[in-house]
C-alpha positions in Angstrom: -10.3 18.4 -21.7 -6.6 18.9 -22.1 -4.7 22.2 -21.7 -3.8 23.6 -25.1 0.0 23.0 -24.7 -0.6 19.3 -23.8 -3.2 18.9 -26.6 -0.7 20.2 -29.1 1.9 17.5 -28.0 -0.7 14.8 -28.1 -1.8 15.8 -31.6 1.8 15.8 -32.8 2.3 12.2 -31.6 -1.0 11.2 -33.2 -0.1 12.9 -36.5 3.3 11.1 -36.5 1.8 7.7 -37.0 -0.1 6.3 -40.0 -2.8 5.1 -37.7 -3.9 7.3 -34.7 -4.1 4.4 -32.3 -0.4 3.7 -32.7 0.3 6.8 -30.7 -1.3 5.5 -27.5 1.9 4.8 -25.5 3.5 8.2 -26.5 0.3 10.0 -25.6 0.1 8.2 -22.2 3.7 9.1 -21.4 3.0 12.7 -22.4 0.0 12.8 -20.0 2.0 11.3 -17.2 4.9 13.7 -17.7 2.4 16.6 -17.7 0.5 15.6 -14.5 2.9 13.3 -12.7 0.5 10.4 -13.1 -2.5 9.4 -15.4 -5.6 11.1 -14.1 -8.8 9.1 -14.6 -10.5 12.1 -16.2 -7.9 12.1 -19.1 -8.7 8.6 -20.3 -12.0 9.4 -22.1 -10.7 12.5 -23.9 -7.6 10.5 -25.0 -9.7 7.7 -26.3 -11.8 10.2 -28.3 -8.6 11.7 -29.8 -7.3 8.3 -30.7 -10.7 7.1 -32.0 -10.7 4.0 -29.9 -12.9 2.6 -27.1 -12.3 3.9 -23.6 -11.9 0.4 -22.2 -9.0 -0.2 -24.6 -7.2 2.9 -23.2 -7.9 1.7 -19.7 -6.5 -1.8 -20.4 -3.3 -0.3 -21.8 -2.8 1.8 -18.7 -3.5 -1.2 -16.5 -1.2 -3.5 -18.4 2.0 -1.4 -18.3 3.4 -0.7 -14.9 5.2 2.4 -16.1 1.9 4.2 -16.0 0.8 5.4 -12.6 -2.9 6.1 -11.9 -2.4 6.6 -8.1 -1.4 9.7 -6.2 1.3 11.7 -7.9 4.7 12.4 -6.5 7.5 14.7 -7.7 9.9 11.7 -7.8 8.7 8.2 -8.7 11.1 5.5 -7.4 10.6 2.5 -9.5 12.0 -0.6 -7.9 12.6 -3.7 -10.0 11.0 -6.7 -8.4 11.8 -9.2 -11.2 13.2 -12.6 -10.3 16.8 -11.5 -10.9 16.5 -8.4 -8.7 14.7 -10.5 -6.1 17.6 -13.0 -5.8 20.2 -10.2 -5.9 18.8 -8.1 -3.1 15.6 -6.2 -4.0 14.2 -6.8 -0.6 17.1 -5.0 1.1 16.5 -2.1 -1.3 12.8 -2.0 -0.5 13.5 -2.2 3.2 16.1 0.6 3.0 13.7 2.8 1.1 10.9 2.2 3.6 13.2 3.1 6.5 14.6 6.2 4.9 11.3 7.5 3.4 9.0 6.1 6.1 6.5 4.9 3.4 5.5 1.5 1.9 5.3 0.7 -1.8 2.5 2.6 -3.5 2.5 5.4 -0.9 3.7 9.0 -1.2 5.8 10.8 1.3 3.8 13.5 3.2 5.7 16.3 1.4 4.6 14.8 -2.0 8.2 14.3 -3.1 8.7 10.5 -3.3 6.6 7.5 -4.2 7.8 3.8 -4.3 6.5 1.9 -7.3 7.3 -1.8 -7.7 7.8 -2.8 -11.4 8.5 -6.1 -13.1 11.6 -5.2 -15.0 13.7 -2.2 -15.7 15.9 -3.9 -18.3 19.3 -3.8 -16.4 19.7 -7.3 -14.9 23.5 -7.0 -15.0 23.2 -4.2 -12.5 20.6 -5.9 -10.2 19.1 -4.9 -7.9 18.3 -1.6 -9.6 15.9 1.3 -9.2 15.0 4.4 -11.1 14.1 7.9 -9.8 12.1 9.3 -12.6 14.4 8.7 -15.6 17.7 8.2 -13.7 18.8 4.5 -13.1 20.8 3.4 -10.1 22.3 0.2 -8.8 21.5 -0.4 -5.1 24.9 -0.4 -3.2 23.7 -0.2 0.3 21.7 2.1 2.5 24.3 4.8 2.9 24.7 5.2 -0.8 20.9 5.1 -1.2 20.6 8.0 1.3 23.2 9.9 -0.7 21.3 9.4 -3.9 18.0 10.4 -2.4 19.5 13.6 -1.0 20.1 14.8 -4.6 16.4 14.9 -5.1 15.4 17.1 -2.2 
């Protein structure tokens, strides 16, 4: 089950909406913020709280790439791999991240600080290619600048 502090936040989200199931995305965000990812064992208790089938909650988590069910990291680096970012240099960004962090997309650095997570769109095509470190958005402007940005998170 959930810790009391997390349970209170989930109930607040659920009570905000006229129908409990409308709170699913906010609740999933809250769980991910709390644990750093969506642990498998939280899905059934959430489904019970929302009064919906477990497979529906699982499908929502699988559908949205903003939810991470894998190994947690302190900093999730979401890299936009949409067509716009693809044509404007996302591969250079991914290659630079792999060189600097010495991990591939989906992996976590040995110290547990960083994880590279490819996502379909971050909604900033005019700044492509872009990436986010947790909630901070950046335009990729070369490996040197990327190194500088990453150093802020150590």
